[in-house]
gemmi code that builds the backbone of each chain (N, CA, C; Angstrom):
import gemmi

chains = {
    "A": [
        ("GLN", (-49.909, 5.941, -42.973), (-50.238, 6.261, -44.686), (-49.226, 5.406, -45.425)),
        ("GLN", (-50.469, 4.959, -46.686), (-49.685, 4.091, -47.706), (-49.291, 4.867, -48.733)),
        ("GLN", (-48.612, 4.953, -48.871), (-47.450, 5.416, -50.173), (-47.234, 5.181, -51.164)),
        ("VAL", (-47.263, 3.409, -51.145), (-47.215, 3.191, -52.187), (-48.631, 1.749, -52.464)),
        ("LYS", (-49.207, 2.073, -53.626), (-50.578, 1.009, -53.477), (-50.100, 0.418, -55.036)),
        ("GLN", (-50.395, -1.192, -54.597), (-50.528, -2.183, -55.257), (-51.738, -3.035, -55.579)),
        ("SER", (-51.862, -3.264, -56.914), (-53.108, -4.173, -57.332), (-52.682, -4.915, -58.508)),
        ("PRO", (-53.312, -5.774, -58.678), (-54.425, -6.658, -57.799), (-53.679, -7.246, -56.737)),
        ("GLN", (-54.844, -7.633, -55.405), (-53.983, -8.042, -54.345), (-53.526, -9.520, -55.080)),
        ("SER", (-54.431, -10.298, -55.904), (-54.337, -11.999, -56.789), (-54.354, -11.978, -57.793)),
        ("LEU", (-53.596, -12.628, -58.598), (-53.840, -13.024, -59.928), (-53.756, -14.335, -60.719)),
        ("ILE", (-54.422, -14.863, -61.465), (-54.448, -15.830, -61.950), (-54.373, -16.134, -63.395)),
        ("VAL", (-53.059, -16.658, -63.742), (-53.319, -16.647, -65.511), (-52.764, -17.976, -65.742)),
        ("GLN", (-53.108, -18.343, -66.935), (-52.606, -19.209, -67.297), (-51.121, -19.297, -68.209)),
        ("LYS", (-50.275, -20.465, -68.207), (-49.063, -20.670, -68.594), (-49.319, -19.517, -69.910)),
        ("GLY", (-48.149, -18.987, -70.241), (-47.775, -18.650, -71.705), (-48.306, -17.147, -71.425)),
        ("GLY", (-49.108, -16.859, -70.896), (-50.124, -15.437, -70.266), (-49.259, -14.277, -69.540)),
        ("ILE", (-49.449, -12.733, -69.920), (-48.829, -12.322, -69.270), (-49.509, -11.065, -68.251)),
        ("PRO", (-49.335, -11.605, -66.715), (-49.782, -11.150, -65.941), (-49.126, -9.931, -65.346)),
        ("ILE", (-49.770, -9.221, -65.114), (-49.347, -7.003, -65.341), (-49.718, -7.052, -63.661)),
        ("ILE", (-48.794, -6.456, -62.876), (-49.038, -6.044, -61.476), (-48.546, -4.507, -61.751)),
        ("ASN", (-49.780, -3.817, -60.561), (-49.418, -2.536, -61.044), (-49.381, -1.673, -59.465)),
        ("CYS", (-48.519, -0.505, -59.542), (-48.236, 0.532, -58.458), (-48.345, 1.533, -58.935)),
        ("ALA", (-48.655, 2.219, -57.925), (-49.439, 3.470, -57.658), (-48.276, 4.550, -56.446)),
        ("TYR", (-47.457, 5.762, -57.144), (-46.867, 6.383, -55.649), (-47.268, 7.885, -55.416)),
        ("GLU", (-47.005, 7.954, -54.322), (-47.556, 9.435, -53.919), (-46.201, 10.546, -54.292)),
        ("ASN", (-45.496, 10.064, -53.802), (-44.400, 11.330, -53.177), (-42.684, 11.406, -54.582)),
        ("THR", (-43.419, 12.585, -54.906), (-42.457, 12.716, -56.365), (-41.288, 12.961, -55.974)),
        ("ALA", (-40.539, 12.329, -55.042), (-39.319, 12.754, -54.585), (-39.013, 11.169, -54.848)),
        ("PHE", (-39.757, 9.960, -55.144), (-39.206, 9.005, -54.844), (-38.358, 8.586, -56.427)),
        ("ASP", (-37.291, 8.015, -56.204), (-36.808, 8.027, -57.442), (-36.230, 6.562, -57.567)),
        ("TYR", (-36.428, 5.758, -56.990), (-35.500, 4.418, -56.827), (-36.841, 3.425, -57.139)),
        ("PHE", (-36.913, 2.265, -57.673), (-38.705, 1.539, -58.083), (-37.825, 0.170, -58.209)),
        ("PRO", (-38.226, -0.703, -57.037), (-37.784, -1.774, -57.036), (-39.084, -3.428, -57.369)),
        ("TRP", (-38.742, -3.960, -57.380), (-39.541, -5.285, -57.761), (-39.016, -5.995, -57.025)),
        ("TYR", (-39.294, -6.862, -55.886), (-39.337, -7.892, -55.878), (-40.036, -9.298, -55.305)),
        ("GLN", (-39.781, -10.817, -55.558), (-40.204, -11.827, -55.712), (-39.949, -12.436, -54.378)),
        ("GLN", (-40.987, -13.533, -53.874), (-41.321, -13.948, -52.214), (-41.887, -15.502, -52.877)),
        ("PHE", (-41.246, -16.393, -52.728), (-41.759, -17.667, -52.308), (-42.372, -18.076, -51.359)),
        ("PRO", (-43.060, -19.097, -50.799), (-43.073, -19.176, -49.499), (-41.968, -19.750, -48.579)),
        ("GLY", (-42.106, -19.062, -47.344), (-40.791, -19.486, -46.437), (-39.638, -18.678, -46.960)),
        ("LYS", (-39.572, -18.048, -47.623), (-38.119, -17.058, -48.179), (-38.459, -15.854, -48.015)),
        ("GLY", (-37.173, -14.966, -47.879), (-37.499, -13.572, -48.166), (-37.258, -12.851, -49.116)),
        ("PRO", (-37.421, -12.481, -49.240), (-38.410, -11.601, -50.820), (-36.470, -11.478, -51.876)),
        ("ALA", (-36.318, -11.996, -53.121), (-35.455, -11.656, -53.708), (-35.880, -10.496, -54.693)),
        ("LEU", (-34.510, -9.278, -54.997), (-34.785, -8.246, -56.081), (-34.961, -8.893, -56.945)),
        ("LEU", (-35.608, -8.392, -58.137), (-36.157, -8.940, -59.444), (-35.651, -7.956, -60.230)),
        ("ILE", (-36.055, -6.716, -59.906), (-35.562, -5.436, -61.012), (-36.028, -4.459, -60.652)),
        ("ALA", (-35.441, -3.671, -60.989), (-35.504, -2.242, -60.800), (-35.095, -1.062, -61.530)),
        ("ILE", (-35.903, 0.451, -61.345), (-35.896, 1.086, -62.159), (-35.862, 2.653, -61.523)),
        ("ARG", (-35.516, 3.459, -62.146), (-35.208, 4.667, -61.781), (-36.210, 5.914, -62.946)),
        ("PRO", (-36.741, 6.656, -62.611), (-37.723, 7.550, -63.021), (-36.954, 7.924, -64.638)),
        ("ASP", (-35.920, 7.936, -65.029), (-35.151, 8.807, -66.515), (-35.293, 7.516, -67.466)),
        ("VAL", (-35.964, 6.581, -67.154), (-36.354, 5.758, -68.165), (-37.788, 5.211, -68.100)),
        ("SER", (-38.299, 5.076, -69.229), (-39.986, 4.557, -69.532), (-39.569, 3.148, -69.232)),
        ("GLU", (-38.681, 2.177, -69.206), (-38.956, 0.911, -69.433), (-37.935, 0.174, -69.053)),
        ("LYS", (-37.351, -0.962, -68.455), (-36.615, -1.562, -68.546), (-37.114, -2.950, -68.461)),
        ("LYS", (-35.883, -3.946, -69.032), (-36.294, -5.185, -69.426), (-34.921, -5.988, -68.721)),
        ("GLU", (-35.413, -6.782, -68.169), (-34.289, -8.128, -67.674), (-35.620, -9.439, -67.795)),
        ("GLY", (-34.825, -10.162, -68.933), (-35.203, -11.620, -69.254), (-36.605, -11.076, -69.461)),
        ("ARG", (-37.378, -12.067, -68.978), (-38.865, -11.894, -69.185), (-39.782, -11.625, -68.408)),
        ("PHE", (-39.139, -10.131, -67.855), (-39.757, -10.020, -66.407), (-39.219, -7.797, -67.324)),
        ("THR", (-40.229, -7.165, -67.090), (-39.964, -5.494, -67.545), (-40.966, -4.606, -66.731)),
        ("ILE", (-40.371, -3.737, -66.425), (-41.365, -2.681, -65.716), (-41.415, -1.679, -66.709)),
        ("SER", (-42.198, -0.950, -66.970), (-43.341, 0.313, -67.077), (-43.115, 1.237, -66.504)),
        ("PHE", (-42.790, 2.523, -66.715), (-42.560, 3.580, -65.718), (-43.367, 4.584, -66.611)),
        ("ASN", (-44.182, 4.942, -65.605), (-44.967, 5.922, -66.260), (-45.001, 7.861, -65.186)),
        ("LYS", (-43.635, 8.479, -65.404), (-43.648, 9.295, -64.403), (-44.408, 10.596, -64.054)),
        ("SER", (-45.235, 10.774, -65.013), (-46.216, 11.851, -65.412), (-47.719, 11.675, -64.167)),
        ("ALA", (-47.444, 10.247, -64.375), (-49.151, 9.345, -63.463), (-48.473, 8.965, -62.296)),
        ("LYS", (-47.149, 8.922, -61.890), (-46.917, 8.661, -61.036), (-47.101, 7.161, -60.563)),
        ("GLN", (-47.217, 5.984, -61.860), (-47.255, 4.693, -61.877), (-46.349, 3.839, -62.353)),
        ("PHE", (-45.962, 2.772, -61.886), (-45.140, 1.581, -62.620), (-45.496, 0.207, -62.728)),
        ("SER", (-45.371, -0.495, -63.402), (-45.822, -1.804, -63.065), (-44.768, -3.055, -63.884)),
        ("LEU", (-45.142, -3.940, -63.498), (-44.306, -5.501, -63.746), (-45.143, -6.348, -64.729)),
        ("HIS", (-44.503, -6.444, -66.201), (-44.960, -7.381, -66.698), (-44.117, -8.747, -66.725)),
        ("ILE", (-44.807, -10.014, -66.627), (-43.992, -11.075, -67.116), (-44.238, -11.813, -68.142)),
        ("MET", (-43.672, -11.954, -68.704), (-43.596, -12.605, -70.182), (-43.777, -13.918, -70.334)),
        ("ASP", (-44.205, -14.600, -71.171), (-44.481, -16.348, -71.410), (-44.485, -16.889, -69.808)),
        ("SER", (-45.123, -16.604, -68.856), (-45.396, -17.158, -67.547), (-45.322, -18.153, -67.457)),
        ("GLN", (-44.626, -18.700, -66.249), (-44.823, -20.666, -66.207), (-45.016, -20.633, -65.010)),
        ("PRO", (-45.466, -21.683, -64.507), (-45.876, -22.296, -63.327), (-44.848, -21.462, -61.582)),
        ("GLY", (-43.343, -21.601, -62.337), (-42.289, -21.614, -61.223), (-42.454, -20.303, -61.108)),
        ("ASP", (-43.106, -19.121, -62.122), (-43.429, -17.804, -61.375), (-44.152, -17.328, -60.321)),
        ("SER", (-44.961, -18.496, -59.867), (-45.715, -18.597, -59.170), (-45.286, -17.743, -57.640)),
        ("ALA", (-45.537, -16.812, -57.212), (-44.720, -16.326, -56.112), (-46.008, -14.753, -55.440)),
        ("THR", (-45.439, -14.290, -54.834), (-45.995, -13.120, -54.285), (-44.935, -11.730, -54.468)),
        ("TYR", (-45.348, -11.208, -55.487), (-44.511, -10.010, -56.397), (-44.733, -8.590, -55.065)),
        ("PHE", (-43.970, -7.772, -55.210), (-44.194, -6.251, -53.986), (-43.147, -5.420, -54.785)),
        ("CYS", (-44.060, -4.344, -55.225), (-43.296, -3.721, -55.820), (-42.794, -2.359, -54.201)),
        ("ALA", (-41.819, -1.408, -54.914), (-41.436, -0.658, -53.332), (-41.023, 0.624, -53.989)),
        ("ALA", (-40.636, 2.055, -53.485), (-40.093, 2.769, -53.850), (-39.269, 3.555, -52.811)),
        ("SER", (-38.470, 4.566, -53.215), (-37.409, 4.847, -52.167), (-36.739, 6.512, -52.503)),
        ("HIS", (-36.599, 7.067, -51.861), (-35.580, 8.462, -52.010), (-34.490, 7.707, -52.862)),
        ("GLY", (-33.950, 6.743, -52.329), (-32.264, 6.535, -53.289), (-31.215, 6.978, -51.970)),
        ("GLY", (-30.440, 6.883, -52.929), (-29.202, 7.330, -52.019), (-28.411, 6.029, -51.190)),
        ("ALA", (-27.944, 6.949, -49.838), (-26.979, 5.556, -49.580), (-28.475, 4.873, -48.401)),
        ("THR", (-28.528, 5.963, -48.002), (-29.895, 5.187, -46.967), (-31.043, 4.141, -47.186)),
        ("ASN", (-31.750, 4.592, -48.639), (-31.995, 3.652, -49.189), (-33.751, 3.205, -48.584)),
        ("LYS", (-34.603, 3.813, -48.024), (-35.505, 3.072, -47.000), (-36.426, 3.230, -48.300)),
        ("LEU", (-37.188, 1.894, -47.858), (-37.693, 0.931, -48.956), (-39.363, 1.335, -48.167)),
        ("ILE", (-39.731, 2.139, -49.116), (-41.315, 2.141, -48.859), (-42.392, 0.950, -49.731)),
        ("PHE", (-42.866, -0.841, -49.173), (-43.351, -1.549, -49.852), (-45.116, -1.260, -50.299)),
        ("GLY", (-45.320, -1.857, -51.376), (-46.741, -2.353, -51.502), (-47.383, -2.978, -50.778)),
        ("THR", (-48.220, -3.658, -50.872), (-48.734, -4.507, -49.932), (-48.796, -6.350, -50.156)),
        ("GLY", (-48.440, -5.945, -51.668), (-48.021, -7.652, -52.420), (-49.227, -7.977, -53.552)),
        ("THR", (-48.895, -8.306, -54.454), (-49.600, -9.619, -55.234), (-48.916, -10.720, -55.111)),
        ("LEU", (-50.572, -11.695, -54.838), (-50.075, -13.549, -54.948), (-50.402, -14.031, -56.329)),
        ("LEU", (-49.517, -14.392, -57.043), (-49.544, -14.363, -58.598), (-49.632, -16.419, -58.595)),
        ("ALA", (-50.416, -16.687, -59.516), (-50.471, -18.074, -59.663), (-50.837, -18.354, -60.837)),
        ("VAL", (-49.790, -19.021, -61.309), (-49.790, -18.962, -62.672), (-50.077, -20.652, -63.119)),
        ("GLN", (-51.111, -21.218, -63.670), (-51.863, -22.305, -63.453), (-51.027, -23.362, -64.903)),
        ("PRO", (-50.660, -24.740, -64.675), (-50.011, -25.120, -66.066), (-50.857, -25.437, -67.413)),
    ],
    "B": [
        ("ASP", (-28.915, -14.914, -51.162), (-28.821, -14.970, -49.730), (-27.976, -13.577, -48.987)),
        ("ALA", (-26.784, -13.195, -49.736), (-25.773, -11.955, -50.071), (-25.143, -12.500, -48.405)),
        ("GLY", (-25.017, -13.739, -48.206), (-24.460, -13.753, -46.695), (-25.373, -13.278, -45.578)),
        ("ILE", (-26.224, -13.027, -45.315), (-26.777, -13.265, -44.220), (-27.705, -14.065, -43.743)),
        ("THR", (-27.332, -14.248, -42.395), (-28.678, -15.005, -41.786), (-29.208, -15.036, -40.512)),
        ("GLN", (-30.130, -15.360, -40.159), (-30.883, -14.715, -39.069), (-31.148, -15.802, -38.310)),
        ("SER", (-31.137, -15.414, -36.671), (-31.279, -16.486, -35.843), (-31.872, -15.763, -34.777)),
        ("PRO", (-33.110, -16.875, -34.165), (-33.489, -17.889, -34.339), (-34.430, -17.754, -35.917)),
        ("ARG", (-34.820, -19.068, -36.172), (-35.314, -18.525, -37.496), (-37.084, -18.629, -37.197)),
        ("HIS", (-37.491, -19.448, -35.757), (-39.072, -19.397, -35.452), (-38.841, -19.645, -33.991)),
        ("LYS", (-39.455, -18.736, -33.059), (-39.700, -18.567, -32.240), (-41.490, -18.379, -31.510)),
        ("VAL", (-41.449, -19.032, -30.465), (-42.962, -19.009, -29.770), (-42.429, -18.014, -28.373)),
        ("THR", (-43.287, -17.205, -27.928), (-43.006, -16.968, -26.585), (-44.343, -16.455, -26.187)),
        ("GLU", (-44.437, -15.724, -24.578), (-45.215, -14.947, -24.147), (-45.380, -13.438, -24.014)),
        ("THR", (-46.433, -13.390, -24.118), (-46.664, -11.825, -23.879), (-46.262, -11.306, -22.445)),
        ("GLY", (-44.971, -10.245, -23.103), (-44.283, -9.588, -21.708), (-43.123, -10.156, -21.757)),
        ("THR", (-42.364, -11.110, -22.252), (-40.880, -11.293, -22.367), (-40.315, -10.871, -23.078)),
        ("PRO", (-39.055, -10.432, -22.987), (-38.185, -9.807, -24.381), (-37.684, -11.207, -25.217)),
        ("VAL", (-37.726, -10.520, -26.185), (-37.018, -11.059, -27.070), (-35.744, -10.149, -28.326)),
        ("THR", (-35.036, -11.284, -28.493), (-33.970, -10.587, -29.172), (-33.929, -11.662, -30.552)),
        ("LEU", (-34.024, -10.631, -32.011), (-33.538, -11.781, -33.072), (-32.354, -10.903, -33.503)),
        ("ARG", (-31.847, -11.860, -34.088), (-30.127, -11.629, -34.662), (-30.015, -11.680, -36.081)),
        ("CYS", (-29.331, -10.594, -36.841), (-28.851, -10.862, -38.054), (-27.448, -10.455, -38.033)),
        ("HIS", (-27.294, -11.304, -39.046), (-25.437, -11.694, -39.174), (-25.063, -11.654, -40.642)),
        ("GLN", (-24.218, -10.924, -40.945), (-23.572, -10.614, -42.387), (-22.353, -11.003, -42.294)),
        ("THR", (-21.850, -11.394, -43.412), (-20.300, -11.652, -43.450), (-19.490, -10.654, -44.538)),
        ("GLU", (-20.139, -10.125, -45.342), (-19.477, -9.406, -46.236), (-19.295, -8.215, -46.326)),
        ("ASN", (-19.396, -8.048, -44.830), (-19.164, -6.160, -44.540), (-19.435, -4.735, -44.553)),
        ("HIS", (-21.168, -5.564, -45.093), (-22.082, -3.945, -45.375), (-22.368, -2.693, -44.359)),
        ("ARG", (-22.532, -2.113, -44.883), (-22.600, -0.787, -43.732), (-23.868, -0.858, -43.613)),
        ("TYR", (-24.562, -0.683, -44.535), (-25.996, -0.699, -44.418), (-27.010, -1.300, -43.519)),
        ("MET", (-27.556, -1.587, -42.402), (-28.557, -3.027, -41.950), (-30.014, -2.660, -41.628)),
        ("TYR", (-31.012, -3.440, -41.997), (-32.205, -2.951, -41.603), (-32.924, -4.185, -40.980)),
        ("TRP", (-34.253, -4.032, -40.162), (-34.990, -4.607, -39.713), (-36.503, -4.110, -40.292)),
        ("TYR", (-37.158, -5.499, -41.245), (-38.669, -5.436, -41.215), (-39.442, -6.161, -41.253)),
        ("ARG", (-40.694, -6.277, -40.494), (-41.807, -6.669, -40.502), (-42.574, -6.895, -41.496)),
        ("GLN", (-42.845, -8.450, -41.891), (-43.756, -8.393, -42.859), (-45.422, -9.169, -42.208)),
        ("ASP", (-46.531, -8.475, -42.521), (-47.809, -8.908, -42.099), (-48.288, -9.075, -43.057)),
        ("PRO", (-49.850, -10.034, -43.312), (-50.312, -9.902, -44.344), (-51.344, -8.698, -44.766)),
        ("GLY", (-51.483, -7.889, -45.790), (-52.449, -6.400, -46.172), (-51.317, -5.342, -45.533)),
        ("HIS", (-49.990, -5.745, -45.415), (-49.350, -4.714, -45.338), (-47.777, -4.404, -46.221)),
        ("GLY", (-47.552, -5.869, -46.373), (-46.248, -5.837, -47.466), (-45.008, -6.115, -46.015)),
        ("LEU", (-44.156, -5.258, -46.277), (-43.214, -5.171, -45.463), (-42.958, -3.291, -45.061)),
        ("ARG", (-42.510, -3.360, -43.578), (-42.523, -2.090, -43.011), (-41.363, -2.201, -42.705)),
        ("LEU", (-40.576, -0.980, -42.171), (-39.247, -0.621, -41.838), (-39.342, -0.178, -40.645)),
        ("ILE", (-38.519, -1.216, -39.679), (-38.503, -0.885, -38.071), (-37.737, -0.055, -37.689)),
        ("HIS", (-35.953, -0.292, -37.882), (-35.305, -0.112, -37.778), (-34.299, -0.286, -38.821)),
        ("TYR", (-33.075, 0.687, -38.660), (-31.967, 0.557, -40.073), (-30.914, 0.904, -38.979)),
        ("SER", (-29.664, 0.770, -39.885), (-28.430, 0.867, -39.010), (-27.287, 1.073, -40.713)),
        ("TYR", (-26.717, 2.657, -39.975), (-25.616, 2.772, -41.042), (-24.369, 2.510, -40.639)),
        ("GLY", (-24.205, 2.032, -40.037), (-22.920, 1.884, -39.090), (-22.538, 1.415, -37.439)),
        ("VAL", (-21.356, 1.174, -37.130), (-21.722, 0.465, -35.877), (-22.095, 1.523, -34.550)),
        ("LYS", (-23.052, 1.475, -34.222), (-23.355, 2.158, -33.171), (-24.143, 3.372, -33.330)),
        ("ASP", (-24.188, 3.564, -34.807), (-25.587, 4.256, -35.859), (-26.658, 3.790, -35.920)),
        ("THR", (-27.359, 3.738, -35.592), (-29.097, 3.416, -35.842), (-29.937, 4.719, -35.638)),
        ("ASP", (-31.342, 4.134, -36.949), (-32.205, 5.563, -36.742), (-33.699, 4.549, -36.840)),
        ("LYS", (-34.728, 5.275, -36.800), (-36.005, 4.371, -36.815), (-36.381, 4.365, -37.887)),
        ("GLY", (-37.479, 3.247, -38.431), (-37.977, 2.983, -39.248), (-39.558, 3.789, -38.887)),
        ("GLU", (-40.354, 3.279, -39.915), (-41.656, 3.794, -40.105), (-42.763, 2.827, -38.820)),
        ("VAL", (-42.471, 1.644, -38.667), (-43.328, 0.951, -37.177), (-41.964, 0.771, -36.382)),
        ("SER", (-41.285, 1.454, -35.603), (-40.239, 1.440, -34.421), (-40.747, 1.268, -33.508)),
        ("ASP", (-42.323, 1.875, -33.065), (-42.819, 2.015, -31.438), (-42.631, 0.306, -30.748)),
        ("GLY", (-41.984, 0.174, -29.666), (-41.973, -1.825, -29.007), (-40.988, -2.006, -29.693)),
        ("TYR", (-39.859, -1.340, -30.371), (-38.891, -1.933, -30.477), (-37.385, -0.858, -30.472)),
        ("SER", (-36.291, -1.801, -30.164), (-34.862, -1.280, -30.421), (-34.268, -2.179, -30.759)),
        ("VAL", (-32.687, -1.444, -30.747), (-31.879, -2.251, -31.973), (-30.499, -2.218, -31.773)),
        ("SER", (-29.849, -2.668, -31.738), (-28.284, -2.376, -31.338), (-26.900, -2.927, -32.485)),
        ("ARG", (-26.183, -2.430, -32.898), (-25.161, -2.677, -33.643), (-23.424, -2.369, -33.061)),
        ("SER", (-23.306, -3.650, -32.257), (-22.210, -3.525, -31.981), (-20.595, -3.766, -32.712)),
        ("LYS", (-21.022, -4.465, -33.573), (-19.872, -5.156, -34.738), (-20.419, -4.830, -36.038)),
        ("THR", (-19.755, -4.648, -36.779), (-20.366, -4.777, -38.200), (-21.163, -5.656, -38.776)),
        ("GLU", (-20.971, -7.044, -38.479), (-21.686, -8.207, -39.093), (-22.867, -8.680, -38.291)),
        ("ASP", (-23.151, -7.868, -36.877), (-24.312, -8.350, -36.655), (-25.283, -6.925, -35.756)),
        ("PHE", (-26.459, -7.282, -36.064), (-27.564, -6.127, -36.166), (-28.631, -7.100, -35.369)),
        ("LEU", (-28.968, -6.544, -34.036), (-29.628, -7.423, -33.090), (-30.942, -6.382, -33.143)),
        ("LEU", (-32.078, -7.150, -33.354), (-33.574, -6.446, -32.965), (-34.127, -6.734, -31.342)),
        ("THR", (-34.145, -5.880, -30.467), (-35.031, -6.441, -29.376), (-36.234, -5.984, -28.859)),
        ("LEU", (-37.525, -6.959, -28.498), (-38.691, -6.465, -28.038), (-38.451, -6.589, -26.576)),
        ("GLU", (-38.798, -5.043, -26.232), (-38.104, -5.693, -24.374), (-39.324, -6.021, -23.977)),
        ("SER", (-40.822, -5.932, -24.451), (-41.945, -6.935, -23.432), (-42.558, -7.168, -24.963)),
        ("ALA", (-42.280, -8.747, -25.383), (-43.561, -8.852, -26.329), (-44.608, -8.316, -26.303)),
        ("THR", (-45.530, -7.999, -27.530), (-47.028, -8.271, -27.457), (-47.616, -8.916, -28.472)),
        ("SER", (-48.889, -9.444, -28.881), (-49.349, -10.399, -29.664), (-49.195, -9.455, -31.042)),
        ("SER", (-48.984, -8.161, -30.853), (-49.450, -6.847, -31.708), (-47.765, -7.413, -32.665)),
        ("GLN", (-46.928, -7.778, -32.199), (-45.689, -8.188, -32.797), (-45.505, -9.745, -33.344)),
        ("THR", (-46.555, -10.125, -33.415), (-46.192, -11.815, -33.660), (-46.416, -11.295, -35.190)),
        ("SER", (-45.551, -11.708, -36.039), (-45.002, -11.301, -37.554), (-43.681, -12.084, -37.752)),
        ("VAL", (-43.470, -11.913, -39.067), (-42.648, -12.289, -39.522), (-41.514, -11.389, -40.330)),
        ("TYR", (-40.282, -11.690, -39.435), (-38.794, -10.377, -39.537), (-37.899, -10.673, -40.134)),
        ("PHE", (-37.600, -9.588, -41.248), (-36.636, -9.289, -42.228), (-35.268, -8.666, -41.861)),
        ("CYS", (-33.853, -9.551, -42.065), (-33.069, -8.372, -42.003), (-32.681, -8.107, -43.262)),
        ("ALA", (-31.913, -7.012, -43.673), (-31.345, -6.630, -45.160), (-30.617, -5.887, -45.281)),
        ("ILE", (-29.235, -6.364, -45.998), (-28.147, -5.506, -46.267), (-28.062, -4.511, -47.351)),
        ("SER", (-27.823, -3.405, -47.613), (-27.824, -2.766, -48.702), (-26.358, -2.788, -48.978)),
        ("ALA", (-26.615, -3.083, -50.749), (-25.549, -3.513, -51.565), (-24.460, -3.018, -52.556)),
        ("GLY", (-24.298, -2.896, -53.641), (-24.417, -2.453, -55.340), (-24.395, -1.195, -55.021)),
        ("GLN", (-24.311, -1.042, -56.710), (-23.973, 0.341, -57.540), (-25.193, 1.089, -56.863)),
        ("ASN", (-26.428, 0.394, -56.857), (-27.794, 1.299, -56.479), (-28.067, 1.442, -55.321)),
        ("ASN", (-26.866, 0.837, -54.359), (-27.468, 0.111, -53.096), (-28.995, -0.403, -52.503)),
        ("GLU", (-28.675, -1.433, -53.661), (-29.729, -2.444, -54.195), (-30.195, -3.466, -52.421)),
        ("GLN", (-31.186, -3.516, -51.536), (-31.213, -3.966, -50.851), (-31.600, -5.619, -51.038)),
        ("PHE", (-30.862, -6.881, -49.988), (-30.785, -7.545, -50.178), (-31.322, -8.998, -49.031)),
        ("PHE", (-32.347, -9.230, -48.661), (-33.035, -9.816, -47.676), (-32.801, -11.093, -47.112)),
        ("GLY", (-32.471, -11.348, -45.766), (-32.201, -12.605, -45.051), (-33.400, -13.964, -45.590)),
        ("PRO", (-33.334, -14.626, -44.650), (-34.541, -15.326, -44.759), (-35.382, -15.608, -44.110)),
        ("GLY", (-35.322, -14.577, -43.313), (-36.492, -14.452, -42.185), (-36.346, -15.118, -40.675)),
        ("THR", (-37.355, -14.457, -39.780), (-37.545, -15.060, -38.828), (-39.028, -15.098, -38.054)),
        ("ARG", (-39.610, -16.304, -38.063), (-40.838, -16.070, -37.686), (-41.313, -16.275, -36.215)),
        ("LEU", (-41.958, -14.790, -35.712), (-42.066, -14.666, -34.291), (-43.626, -14.817, -33.815)),
        ("THR", (-44.092, -16.262, -32.888), (-46.067, -15.560, -32.578), (-45.447, -15.209, -30.816)),
        ("VAL", (-46.108, -14.490, -30.905), (-46.503, -14.000, -29.428), (-47.822, -14.275, -28.858)),
        ("LEU", (-47.842, -15.197, -27.979), (-48.643, -15.883, -27.504), (-49.588, -14.969, -25.932)),
    ],
}
model = gemmi.Model(1)
for chain_id, residues in chains.items():
    chain = gemmi.Chain(chain_id)
    for i, (resn, *xyz) in enumerate(residues, 1):
        res = gemmi.Residue()
        res.name, res.seqid = resn, gemmi.SeqId(i, " ")
        for name, pos in zip(("N", "CA", "C"), xyz):
            atom = gemmi.Atom()
            atom.name, atom.element = name, gemmi.Element(name[0])
            atom.pos, atom.b_iso = gemmi.Position(*pos), 0.0
            res.add_atom(atom)
        chain.add_residue(res)
    model.add_chain(chain)
structure = gemmi.Structure()
structure.add_model(model)
structure.setup_entities()
């Protein structure tokens, strides 16, 4: 079963646009929600993460919006650049020391110059 | 890469042969994980370790075994490889205030 649903599967935006990637989860016990960025041939790199006690978190051009009641969270990339072209994964976990992550299926983002 | 190396980086093998992938870390992290990445599935947890000789199953553990005899090394073994185990395998460690996971560079395994 897929506990974290991610959309869209792929996304094309123009440079300077604001791509938005959405994720929805089912398990209300999840309390840690990271986003990873992956370039071809590389391992996923942690981008930004949020816990459900806040509704928004910003780090540089990357923002997570979190809606606890809807069980949804999203990644916004402000002023997107061609260098942001990558695959993005959302994930969720119960947190704690073990922190076993459940990943979404990924979104391939292309930012055109 | 949080001091994580994986070996080999690429491997081609035949169905039925045993395969061992190695994950090595240099920063003495307690928690280590093995994931596989497949198109349309994201990353899925195979096994994880919470200390030397302490391991547990993840979401897709069938056909895989692991061992951790030293803090720095976490081995993933496919006892008898099958074509369905063709994938990219990532090792990760857990570190930081929020137990964030950091991933190694991956091993691309092809089972013919």
